[in-house]
mmCIF file of the N, C-alpha and C atoms, coordinates in Angstrom:
data_MODEL
# 
_entry.id   MODEL 
# 
loop_
_atom_site.group_PDB 
_atom_site.id 
_atom_site.type_symbol 
_atom_site.label_atom_id 
_atom_site.label_alt_id 
_atom_site.label_comp_id 
_atom_site.label_asym_id 
_atom_site.label_entity_id 
_atom_site.label_seq_id 
_atom_site.pdbx_PDB_ins_code 
_atom_site.Cartn_x 
_atom_site.Cartn_y 
_atom_site.Cartn_z 
_atom_site.occupancy 
_atom_site.B_iso_or_equiv 
_atom_site.pdbx_formal_charge 
_atom_site.auth_seq_id 
_atom_site.auth_comp_id 
_atom_site.auth_asym_id 
_atom_site.auth_atom_id 
_atom_site.pdbx_PDB_model_num 
ATOM 1   N N  . MET A 1 1  ? 30.592 20.918  -1.063  1.00 0.00 ? 1  MET A N  1 
ATOM 2   C CA . MET A 1 1  ? 30.602 19.483  -0.929  1.00 0.00 ? 1  MET A CA 1 
ATOM 3   C C  . MET A 1 1  ? 29.264 18.917  -1.412  1.00 0.00 ? 1  MET A C  1 
ATOM 4   N N  . ALA A 1 2  ? 29.303 17.733  -2.043  1.00 0.00 ? 2  ALA A N  1 
ATOM 5   C CA . ALA A 1 2  ? 28.099 17.087  -2.563  1.00 0.00 ? 2  ALA A CA 1 
ATOM 6   C C  . ALA A 1 2  ? 27.203 16.617  -1.417  1.00 0.00 ? 2  ALA A C  1 
ATOM 7   N N  . LYS A 1 3  ? 25.914 16.604  -1.695  1.00 0.00 ? 3  LYS A N  1 
ATOM 8   C CA . LYS A 1 3  ? 24.936 16.169  -0.698  1.00 0.00 ? 3  LYS A CA 1 
ATOM 9   C C  . LYS A 1 3  ? 24.064 15.066  -1.284  1.00 0.00 ? 3  LYS A C  1 
ATOM 10  N N  . ARG A 1 4  ? 23.495 14.273  -0.394  1.00 0.00 ? 4  ARG A N  1 
ATOM 11  C CA . ARG A 1 4  ? 22.571 13.216  -0.795  1.00 0.00 ? 4  ARG A CA 1 
ATOM 12  C C  . ARG A 1 4  ? 21.302 13.313  0.041   1.00 0.00 ? 4  ARG A C  1 
ATOM 13  N N  . LEU A 1 5  ? 20.193 12.988  -0.586  1.00 0.00 ? 5  LEU A N  1 
ATOM 14  C CA . LEU A 1 5  ? 18.898 12.956  0.094   1.00 0.00 ? 5  LEU A CA 1 
ATOM 15  C C  . LEU A 1 5  ? 18.592 11.496  0.410   1.00 0.00 ? 5  LEU A C  1 
ATOM 16  N N  . ILE A 1 6  ? 18.424 11.191  1.691   1.00 0.00 ? 6  ILE A N  1 
ATOM 17  C CA . ILE A 1 6  ? 18.142 9.830   2.142   1.00 0.00 ? 6  ILE A CA 1 
ATOM 18  C C  . ILE A 1 6  ? 16.703 9.791   2.657   1.00 0.00 ? 6  ILE A C  1 
ATOM 19  N N  . ILE A 1 7  ? 15.887 8.885   2.087   1.00 0.00 ? 7  ILE A N  1 
ATOM 20  C CA . ILE A 1 7  ? 14.492 8.748   2.497   1.00 0.00 ? 7  ILE A CA 1 
ATOM 21  C C  . ILE A 1 7  ? 14.294 7.333   3.021   1.00 0.00 ? 7  ILE A C  1 
ATOM 22  N N  . THR A 1 8  ? 13.769 7.238   4.240   1.00 0.00 ? 8  THR A N  1 
ATOM 23  C CA . THR A 1 8  ? 13.534 5.951   4.878   1.00 0.00 ? 8  THR A CA 1 
ATOM 24  C C  . THR A 1 8  ? 12.092 5.911   5.377   1.00 0.00 ? 8  THR A C  1 
ATOM 25  N N  . LEU A 1 9  ? 11.379 4.861   5.018   1.00 0.00 ? 9  LEU A N  1 
ATOM 26  C CA . LEU A 1 9  ? 10.021 4.695   5.539   1.00 0.00 ? 9  LEU A CA 1 
ATOM 27  C C  . LEU A 1 9  ? 10.092 4.116   6.948   1.00 0.00 ? 9  LEU A C  1 
ATOM 28  N N  . SER A 1 10 ? 9.179  4.557   7.802   1.00 0.00 ? 10 SER A N  1 
ATOM 29  C CA . SER A 1 10 ? 9.082  3.975   9.137   1.00 0.00 ? 10 SER A CA 1 
ATOM 30  C C  . SER A 1 10 ? 8.709  2.500   8.999   1.00 0.00 ? 10 SER A C  1 
ATOM 31  N N  . GLU A 1 11 ? 8.848  1.732   10.076  1.00 0.00 ? 11 GLU A N  1 
ATOM 32  C CA . GLU A 1 11 ? 8.469  0.321   10.031  1.00 0.00 ? 11 GLU A CA 1 
ATOM 33  C C  . GLU A 1 11 ? 6.999  0.153   9.666   1.00 0.00 ? 11 GLU A C  1 
ATOM 34  N N  . GLU A 1 12 ? 6.145  0.984   10.245  1.00 0.00 ? 12 GLU A N  1 
ATOM 35  C CA . GLU A 1 12 ? 4.712  0.925   9.955   1.00 0.00 ? 12 GLU A CA 1 
ATOM 36  C C  . GLU A 1 12 ? 4.440  1.238   8.481   1.00 0.00 ? 12 GLU A C  1 
ATOM 37  N N  . ALA A 1 13 ? 5.098  2.278   7.955   1.00 0.00 ? 13 ALA A N  1 
ATOM 38  C CA . ALA A 1 13 ? 4.903  2.659   6.554   1.00 0.00 ? 13 ALA A CA 1 
ATOM 39  C C  . ALA A 1 13 ? 5.417  1.572   5.619   1.00 0.00 ? 13 ALA A C  1 
ATOM 40  N N  . THR A 1 14 ? 6.535  0.936   5.972   1.00 0.00 ? 14 THR A N  1 
ATOM 41  C CA . THR A 1 14 ? 7.080  -0.148  5.161   1.00 0.00 ? 14 THR A CA 1 
ATOM 42  C C  . THR A 1 14 ? 6.113  -1.321  5.123   1.00 0.00 ? 14 THR A C  1 
ATOM 43  N N  . GLU A 1 15 ? 5.546  -1.665  6.267   1.00 0.00 ? 15 GLU A N  1 
ATOM 44  C CA . GLU A 1 15 ? 4.580  -2.761  6.335   1.00 0.00 ? 15 GLU A CA 1 
ATOM 45  C C  . GLU A 1 15 ? 3.362  -2.454  5.463   1.00 0.00 ? 15 GLU A C  1 
ATOM 46  N N  . LYS A 1 16 ? 2.854  -1.231  5.542   1.00 0.00 ? 16 LYS A N  1 
ATOM 47  C CA . LYS A 1 16 ? 1.694  -0.837  4.735   1.00 0.00 ? 16 LYS A CA 1 
ATOM 48  C C  . LYS A 1 16 ? 2.032  -0.859  3.246   1.00 0.00 ? 16 LYS A C  1 
ATOM 49  N N  . TYR A 1 17 ? 3.252  -0.410  2.893   1.00 0.00 ? 17 TYR A N  1 
ATOM 50  C CA . TYR A 1 17 ? 3.686  -0.417  1.494   1.00 0.00 ? 17 TYR A CA 1 
ATOM 51  C C  . TYR A 1 17 ? 3.717  -1.844  0.954   1.00 0.00 ? 17 TYR A C  1 
ATOM 52  N N  . LEU A 1 18 ? 4.337  -2.752  1.698   1.00 0.00 ? 18 LEU A N  1 
ATOM 53  C CA . LEU A 1 18 ? 4.449  -4.134  1.245   1.00 0.00 ? 18 LEU A CA 1 
ATOM 54  C C  . LEU A 1 18 ? 3.072  -4.781  1.098   1.00 0.00 ? 18 LEU A C  1 
ATOM 55  N N  . LYS A 1 19 ? 2.170  -4.499  2.028   1.00 0.00 ? 19 LYS A N  1 
ATOM 56  C CA . LYS A 1 19 ? 0.819  -5.063  1.970   1.00 0.00 ? 19 LYS A CA 1 
ATOM 57  C C  . LYS A 1 19 ? 0.061  -4.519  0.759   1.00 0.00 ? 19 LYS A C  1 
ATOM 58  N N  . ALA A 1 20 ? 0.102  -3.201  0.572   1.00 0.00 ? 20 ALA A N  1 
ATOM 59  C CA . ALA A 1 20 ? -0.622 -2.576  -0.545  1.00 0.00 ? 20 ALA A CA 1 
ATOM 60  C C  . ALA A 1 20 ? -0.052 -3.022  -1.891  1.00 0.00 ? 20 ALA A C  1 
ATOM 61  N N  . SER A 1 21 ? 1.272  -3.031  -2.021  1.00 0.00 ? 21 SER A N  1 
ATOM 62  C CA . SER A 1 21 ? 1.863  -3.388  -3.311  1.00 0.00 ? 21 SER A CA 1 
ATOM 63  C C  . SER A 1 21 ? 1.660  -4.867  -3.627  1.00 0.00 ? 21 SER A C  1 
ATOM 64  N N  . SER A 1 22 ? 1.667  -5.730  -2.601  1.00 0.00 ? 22 SER A N  1 
ATOM 65  C CA . SER A 1 22 ? 1.440  -7.154  -2.874  1.00 0.00 ? 22 SER A CA 1 
ATOM 66  C C  . SER A 1 22 ? 0.009  -7.398  -3.344  1.00 0.00 ? 22 SER A C  1 
ATOM 67  N N  . LYS A 1 23 ? -0.972 -6.647  -2.814  1.00 0.00 ? 23 LYS A N  1 
ATOM 68  C CA . LYS A 1 23 ? -2.362 -6.773  -3.282  1.00 0.00 ? 23 LYS A CA 1 
ATOM 69  C C  . LYS A 1 23 ? -2.470 -6.376  -4.752  1.00 0.00 ? 23 LYS A C  1 
ATOM 70  N N  . ILE A 1 24 ? -1.769 -5.300  -5.123  1.00 0.00 ? 24 ILE A N  1 
ATOM 71  C CA . ILE A 1 24 ? -1.804 -4.831  -6.516  1.00 0.00 ? 24 ILE A CA 1 
ATOM 72  C C  . ILE A 1 24 ? -1.177 -5.872  -7.434  1.00 0.00 ? 24 ILE A C  1 
ATOM 73  N N  . VAL A 1 25 ? -0.016 -6.404  -7.041  1.00 0.00 ? 25 VAL A N  1 
ATOM 74  C CA . VAL A 1 25 ? 0.663  -7.414  -7.863  1.00 0.00 ? 25 VAL A CA 1 
ATOM 75  C C  . VAL A 1 25 ? -0.202 -8.666  -7.990  1.00 0.00 ? 25 VAL A C  1 
ATOM 76  N N  . GLU A 1 26 ? -0.810 -9.107  -6.901  1.00 0.00 ? 26 GLU A N  1 
ATOM 77  C CA . GLU A 1 26 ? -1.658 -10.291 -6.932  1.00 0.00 ? 26 GLU A CA 1 
ATOM 78  C C  . GLU A 1 26 ? -2.820 -10.088 -7.902  1.00 0.00 ? 26 GLU A C  1 
ATOM 79  N N  . ALA A 1 27 ? -3.444 -8.927  -7.862  1.00 0.00 ? 27 ALA A N  1 
ATOM 80  C CA . ALA A 1 27 ? -4.569 -8.649  -8.762  1.00 0.00 ? 27 ALA A CA 1 
ATOM 81  C C  . ALA A 1 27 ? -4.105 -8.650  -10.222 1.00 0.00 ? 27 ALA A C  1 
ATOM 82  N N  . GLU A 1 28 ? -2.933 -8.104  -10.485 1.00 0.00 ? 28 GLU A N  1 
ATOM 83  C CA . GLU A 1 28 ? -2.414 -8.071  -11.857 1.00 0.00 ? 28 GLU A CA 1 
ATOM 84  C C  . GLU A 1 28 ? -2.100 -9.483  -12.351 1.00 0.00 ? 28 GLU A C  1 
ATOM 85  N N  . VAL A 1 29 ? -1.481 -10.298 -11.515 1.00 0.00 ? 29 VAL A N  1 
ATOM 86  C CA . VAL A 1 29 ? -1.160 -11.678 -11.898 1.00 0.00 ? 29 VAL A CA 1 
ATOM 87  C C  . VAL A 1 29 ? -2.444 -12.472 -12.125 1.00 0.00 ? 29 VAL A C  1 
ATOM 88  N N  . ASN A 1 30 ? -3.433 -12.310 -11.244 1.00 0.00 ? 30 ASN A N  1 
ATOM 89  C CA . ASN A 1 30 ? -4.705 -13.019 -11.404 1.00 0.00 ? 30 ASN A CA 1 
ATOM 90  C C  . ASN A 1 30 ? -5.447 -12.599 -12.669 1.00 0.00 ? 30 ASN A C  1 
ATOM 91  N N  . ALA A 1 31 ? -5.185 -11.381 -13.140 1.00 0.00 ? 31 ALA A N  1 
ATOM 92  C CA . ALA A 1 31 ? -5.796 -10.893 -14.378 1.00 0.00 ? 31 ALA A CA 1 
ATOM 93  C C  . ALA A 1 31 ? -4.928 -11.240 -15.590 1.00 0.00 ? 31 ALA A C  1 
ATOM 94  N N  . ASP A 1 32 ? -3.917 -12.089 -15.367 1.00 0.00 ? 32 ASP A N  1 
ATOM 95  C CA . ASP A 1 32 ? -2.998 -12.529 -16.418 1.00 0.00 ? 32 ASP A CA 1 
ATOM 96  C C  . ASP A 1 32 ? -2.231 -11.356 -17.032 1.00 0.00 ? 32 ASP A C  1 
ATOM 97  N N  . CYS A 1 33 ? -1.888 -10.391 -16.185 1.00 0.00 ? 33 CYS A N  1 
ATOM 98  C CA . CYS A 1 33 ? -1.096 -9.241  -16.605 1.00 0.00 ? 33 CYS A CA 1 
ATOM 99  C C  . CYS A 1 33 ? 0.298  -9.331  -15.990 1.00 0.00 ? 33 CYS A C  1 
ATOM 100 N N  . GLU A 1 34 ? 1.249  -8.762  -16.681 1.00 0.00 ? 34 GLU A N  1 
ATOM 101 C CA . GLU A 1 34 ? 2.585  -8.669  -16.103 1.00 0.00 ? 34 GLU A CA 1 
ATOM 102 C C  . GLU A 1 34 ? 2.541  -7.606  -15.003 1.00 0.00 ? 34 GLU A C  1 
ATOM 103 N N  . PRO A 1 35 ? 3.073  -7.916  -13.814 1.00 0.00 ? 35 PRO A N  1 
ATOM 104 C CA . PRO A 1 35 ? 3.051  -6.925  -12.723 1.00 0.00 ? 35 PRO A CA 1 
ATOM 105 C C  . PRO A 1 35 ? 3.748  -5.628  -13.134 1.00 0.00 ? 35 PRO A C  1 
ATOM 106 N N  . SER A 1 36 ? 3.118  -4.533  -12.804 1.00 0.00 ? 36 SER A N  1 
ATOM 107 C CA . SER A 1 36 ? 3.653  -3.214  -13.141 1.00 0.00 ? 36 SER A CA 1 
ATOM 108 C C  . SER A 1 36 ? 4.528  -2.692  -12.016 1.00 0.00 ? 36 SER A C  1 
ATOM 109 N N  . GLY A 1 37 ? 5.191  -1.613  -12.272 1.00 0.00 ? 37 GLY A N  1 
ATOM 110 C CA . GLY A 1 37 ? 5.943  -0.925  -11.226 1.00 0.00 ? 37 GLY A CA 1 
ATOM 111 C C  . GLY A 1 37 ? 4.982  -0.173  -10.315 1.00 0.00 ? 37 GLY A C  1 
ATOM 112 N N  . LYS A 1 38 ? 5.454  0.258   -9.207  1.00 0.00 ? 38 LYS A N  1 
ATOM 113 C CA . LYS A 1 38 ? 4.621  0.975   -8.241  1.00 0.00 ? 38 LYS A CA 1 
ATOM 114 C C  . LYS A 1 38 ? 5.139  2.399   -8.077  1.00 0.00 ? 38 LYS A C  1 
ATOM 115 N N  . ASP A 1 39 ? 4.222  3.355   -8.004  1.00 0.00 ? 39 ASP A N  1 
ATOM 116 C CA . ASP A 1 39 ? 4.583  4.737   -7.716  1.00 0.00 ? 39 ASP A CA 1 
ATOM 117 C C  . ASP A 1 39 ? 4.565  4.939   -6.212  1.00 0.00 ? 39 ASP A C  1 
ATOM 118 N N  . LEU A 1 40 ? 5.637  5.459   -5.699  1.00 0.00 ? 40 LEU A N  1 
ATOM 119 C CA . LEU A 1 40 ? 5.745  5.777   -4.278  1.00 0.00 ? 40 LEU A CA 1 
ATOM 120 C C  . LEU A 1 40 ? 5.947  7.283   -4.180  1.00 0.00 ? 40 LEU A C  1 
ATOM 121 N N  . LEU A 1 41 ? 4.977  7.964   -3.597  1.00 0.00 ? 41 LEU A N  1 
ATOM 122 C CA . LEU A 1 41 ? 5.035  9.419   -3.449  1.00 0.00 ? 41 LEU A CA 1 
ATOM 123 C C  . LEU A 1 41 ? 5.478  9.748   -2.032  1.00 0.00 ? 41 LEU A C  1 
ATOM 124 N N  . ILE A 1 42 ? 6.466  10.599  -1.903  1.00 0.00 ? 42 ILE A N  1 
ATOM 125 C CA . ILE A 1 42 ? 6.911  11.094  -0.600  1.00 0.00 ? 42 ILE A CA 1 
ATOM 126 C C  . ILE A 1 42 ? 6.620  12.586  -0.559  1.00 0.00 ? 42 ILE A C  1 
ATOM 127 N N  . GLN A 1 43 ? 5.721  12.978  0.320   1.00 0.00 ? 43 GLN A N  1 
ATOM 128 C CA . GLN A 1 43 ? 5.395  14.389  0.498   1.00 0.00 ? 43 GLN A CA 1 
ATOM 129 C C  . GLN A 1 43 ? 6.330  14.920  1.589   1.00 0.00 ? 43 GLN A C  1 
ATOM 130 N N  . ILE A 1 44 ? 7.303  15.715  1.175   1.00 0.00 ? 44 ILE A N  1 
ATOM 131 C CA . ILE A 1 44 ? 8.312  16.225  2.107   1.00 0.00 ? 44 ILE A CA 1 
ATOM 132 C C  . ILE A 1 44 ? 7.818  17.538  2.709   1.00 0.00 ? 44 ILE A C  1 
ATOM 133 N N  . SER A 1 45 ? 7.726  17.543  4.025   1.00 0.00 ? 45 SER A N  1 
ATOM 134 C CA . SER A 1 45 ? 7.258  18.719  4.759   1.00 0.00 ? 45 SER A CA 1 
ATOM 135 C C  . SER A 1 45 ? 8.410  19.328  5.538   1.00 0.00 ? 45 SER A C  1 
ATOM 136 N N  . PRO A 1 46 ? 8.369  20.645  5.752   1.00 0.00 ? 46 PRO A N  1 
ATOM 137 C CA . PRO A 1 46 ? 9.430  21.280  6.537   1.00 0.00 ? 46 PRO A CA 1 
ATOM 138 C C  . PRO A 1 46 ? 9.311  20.896  8.008   1.00 0.00 ? 46 PRO A C  1 
ATOM 139 N N  . LEU A 1 47 ? 10.436 20.936  8.694   1.00 0.00 ? 47 LEU A N  1 
ATOM 140 C CA . LEU A 1 47 ? 10.414 20.684  10.146  1.00 0.00 ? 47 LEU A CA 1 
ATOM 141 C C  . LEU A 1 47 ? 9.530  21.711  10.807  1.00 0.00 ? 47 LEU A C  1 
ATOM 142 N N  . PRO A 1 48 ? 8.810  21.409  11.825  1.00 0.00 ? 48 PRO A N  1 
ATOM 143 C CA . PRO A 1 48 ? 8.826  20.209  12.656  1.00 0.00 ? 48 PRO A CA 1 
ATOM 144 C C  . PRO A 1 48 ? 7.822  19.156  12.200  1.00 0.00 ? 48 PRO A C  1 
ATOM 145 N N  . TYR A 1 49 ? 7.254  19.304  11.009  1.00 0.00 ? 49 TYR A N  1 
ATOM 146 C CA . TYR A 1 49 ? 6.220  18.382  10.534  1.00 0.00 ? 49 TYR A CA 1 
ATOM 147 C C  . TYR A 1 49 ? 6.847  17.127  9.939   1.00 0.00 ? 49 TYR A C  1 
ATOM 148 N N  . ASP A 1 50 ? 6.104  16.004  10.016  1.00 0.00 ? 50 ASP A N  1 
ATOM 149 C CA . ASP A 1 50 ? 6.582  14.746  9.449   1.00 0.00 ? 50 ASP A CA 1 
ATOM 150 C C  . ASP A 1 50 ? 6.348  14.723  7.952   1.00 0.00 ? 50 ASP A C  1 
ATOM 151 N N  . SER A 1 51 ? 7.257  14.092  7.230   1.00 0.00 ? 51 SER A N  1 
ATOM 152 C CA . SER A 1 51 ? 7.038  13.793  5.825   1.00 0.00 ? 51 SER A CA 1 
ATOM 153 C C  . SER A 1 51 ? 6.223  12.510  5.761   1.00 0.00 ? 51 SER A C  1 
ATOM 154 N N  . THR A 1 52 ? 5.495  12.327  4.658   1.00 0.00 ? 52 THR A N  1 
ATOM 155 C CA . THR A 1 52 ? 4.561  11.210  4.562   1.00 0.00 ? 52 THR A CA 1 
ATOM 156 C C  . THR A 1 52 ? 4.731  10.491  3.240   1.00 0.00 ? 52 THR A C  1 
ATOM 157 N N  . GLY A 1 53 ? 4.599  9.152   3.277   1.00 0.00 ? 53 GLY A N  1 
ATOM 158 C CA . GLY A 1 53 ? 4.653  8.338   2.073   1.00 0.00 ? 53 GLY A CA 1 
ATOM 159 C C  . GLY A 1 53 ? 3.262  7.900   1.647   1.00 0.00 ? 53 GLY A C  1 
ATOM 160 N N  . TYR A 1 54 ? 3.073  7.772   0.331   1.00 0.00 ? 54 TYR A N  1 
ATOM 161 C CA . TYR A 1 54 ? 1.794  7.334   -0.246  1.00 0.00 ? 54 TYR A CA 1 
ATOM 162 C C  . TYR A 1 54 ? 2.061  6.339   -1.365  1.00 0.00 ? 54 TYR A C  1 
ATOM 163 N N  . ILE A 1 55 ? 1.184  5.352   -1.508  1.00 0.00 ? 55 ILE A N  1 
ATOM 164 C CA . ILE A 1 55 ? 1.152  4.500   -2.697  1.00 0.00 ? 55 ILE A CA 1 
ATOM 165 C C  . ILE A 1 55 ? -0.269 4.641   -3.233  1.00 0.00 ? 55 ILE A C  1 
ATOM 166 N N  . GLY A 1 56 ? -0.406 5.208   -4.411  1.00 0.00 ? 56 GLY A N  1 
ATOM 167 C CA . GLY A 1 56 ? -1.734 5.543   -4.923  1.00 0.00 ? 56 GLY A CA 1 
ATOM 168 C C  . GLY A 1 56 ? -2.382 6.543   -3.984  1.00 0.00 ? 56 GLY A C  1 
ATOM 169 N N  . ASN A 1 57 ? -3.611 6.278   -3.587  1.00 0.00 ? 57 ASN A N  1 
ATOM 170 C CA . ASN A 1 57 ? -4.318 7.158   -2.651  1.00 0.00 ? 57 ASN A CA 1 
ATOM 171 C C  . ASN A 1 57 ? -4.188 6.692   -1.200  1.00 0.00 ? 57 ASN A C  1 
ATOM 172 N N  . THR A 1 58 ? -3.366 5.678   -0.967  1.00 0.00 ? 58 THR A N  1 
ATOM 173 C CA . THR A 1 58 ? -3.205 5.111   0.365   1.00 0.00 ? 58 THR A CA 1 
ATOM 174 C C  . THR A 1 58 ? -2.049 5.770   1.099   1.00 0.00 ? 58 THR A C  1 
ATOM 175 N N  . GLU A 1 59 ? -2.360 6.391   2.237   1.00 0.00 ? 59 GLU A N  1 
ATOM 176 C CA . GLU A 1 59 ? -1.309 6.981   3.055   1.00 0.00 ? 59 GLU A CA 1 
ATOM 177 C C  . GLU A 1 59 ? -0.603 5.864   3.808   1.00 0.00 ? 59 GLU A C  1 
ATOM 178 N N  . LEU A 1 60 ? 0.715  5.828   3.683   1.00 0.00 ? 60 LEU A N  1 
ATOM 179 C CA . LEU A 1 60 ? 1.498  4.781   4.321   1.00 0.00 ? 60 LEU A CA 1 
ATOM 180 C C  . LEU A 1 60 ? 1.935  5.151   5.729   1.00 0.00 ? 60 LEU A C  1 
ATOM 181 N N  . GLY A 1 61 ? 2.274  6.404   5.915   1.00 0.00 ? 61 GLY A N  1 
ATOM 182 C CA . GLY A 1 61 ? 2.767  6.850   7.213   1.00 0.00 ? 61 GLY A CA 1 
ATOM 183 C C  . GLY A 1 61 ? 4.028  7.680   7.063   1.00 0.00 ? 61 GLY A C  1 
ATOM 184 N N  . ILE A 1 62 ? 4.799  7.707   8.119   1.00 0.00 ? 62 ILE A N  1 
ATOM 185 C CA . ILE A 1 62 ? 5.950  8.612   8.212   1.00 0.00 ? 62 ILE A CA 1 
ATOM 186 C C  . ILE A 1 62 ? 7.104  8.162   7.331   1.00 0.00 ? 62 ILE A C  1 
ATOM 187 N N  . ALA A 1 63 ? 7.685  9.139   6.639   1.00 0.00 ? 63 ALA A N  1 
ATOM 188 C CA . ALA A 1 63 ? 8.914  8.957   5.885   1.00 0.00 ? 63 ALA A CA 1 
ATOM 189 C C  . ALA A 1 63 ? 9.966  9.879   6.509   1.00 0.00 ? 63 ALA A C  1 
ATOM 190 N N  . ILE A 1 64 ? 11.090 9.312   6.885   1.00 0.00 ? 64 ILE A N  1 
ATOM 191 C CA . ILE A 1 64 ? 12.167 10.093  7.489   1.00 0.00 ? 64 ILE A CA 1 
ATOM 192 C C  . ILE A 1 64 ? 13.068 10.588  6.363   1.00 0.00 ? 64 ILE A C  1 
ATOM 193 N N  . VAL A 1 65 ? 13.248 11.891  6.295   1.00 0.00 ? 65 VAL A N  1 
ATOM 194 C CA . VAL A 1 65 ? 14.023 12.500  5.208   1.00 0.00 ? 65 VAL A CA 1 
ATOM 195 C C  . VAL A 1 65 ? 15.236 13.200  5.817   1.00 0.00 ? 65 VAL A C  1 
ATOM 196 N N  . LYS A 1 66 ? 16.431 12.850  5.303   1.00 0.00 ? 66 LYS A N  1 
ATOM 197 C CA . LYS A 1 66 ? 17.672 13.471  5.781   1.00 0.00 ? 66 LYS A CA 1 
ATOM 198 C C  . LYS A 1 66 ? 18.509 13.903  4.595   1.00 0.00 ? 66 LYS A C  1 
ATOM 199 N N  . ILE A 1 67 ? 19.206 14.999  4.772   1.00 0.00 ? 67 ILE A N  1 
ATOM 200 C CA . ILE A 1 67 ? 20.196 15.431  3.785   1.00 0.00 ? 67 ILE A CA 1 
ATOM 201 C C  . ILE A 1 67 ? 21.557 15.246  4.444   1.00 0.00 ? 67 ILE A C  1 
ATOM 202 N N  . ILE A 1 68 ? 22.420 14.481  3.767   1.00 0.00 ? 68 ILE A N  1 
ATOM 203 C CA . ILE A 1 68 ? 23.754 14.238  4.320   1.00 0.00 ? 68 ILE A CA 1 
ATOM 204 C C  . ILE A 1 68 ? 24.813 14.711  3.336   1.00 0.00 ? 68 ILE A C  1 
ATOM 205 N N  . GLU A 1 69 ? 25.952 15.082  3.866   1.00 0.00 ? 69 GLU A N  1 
ATOM 206 C CA . GLU A 1 69 ? 27.081 15.460  3.015   1.00 0.00 ? 69 GLU A CA 1 
ATOM 207 C C  . GLU A 1 69 ? 27.973 14.251  2.809   1.00 0.00 ? 69 GLU A C  1 
ATOM 208 N N  . ASN A 1 70 ? 28.451 14.095  1.581   1.00 0.00 ? 70 ASN A N  1 
ATOM 209 C CA . ASN A 1 70 ? 29.346 12.968  1.263   1.00 0.00 ? 70 ASN A CA 1 
ATOM 210 C C  . ASN A 1 70 ? 30.692 13.147  1.915   1.00 0.00 ? 70 ASN A C  1 
# 
């Protein structure tokens, strides 16, 4: 059966992501540049350890990773 990987940022990580990415976009717009895309890195760790999200060198916090069957 097919499987899917579902990644969800915690509320805290989502808040940090939105804050960090909005600062980057604001700086790009103020420099008269078209806003770029953002790289979101998810470091997936084996249980019982938490997976972690990063934007650039900024650690965002916990990322919940699940594998589900369709």
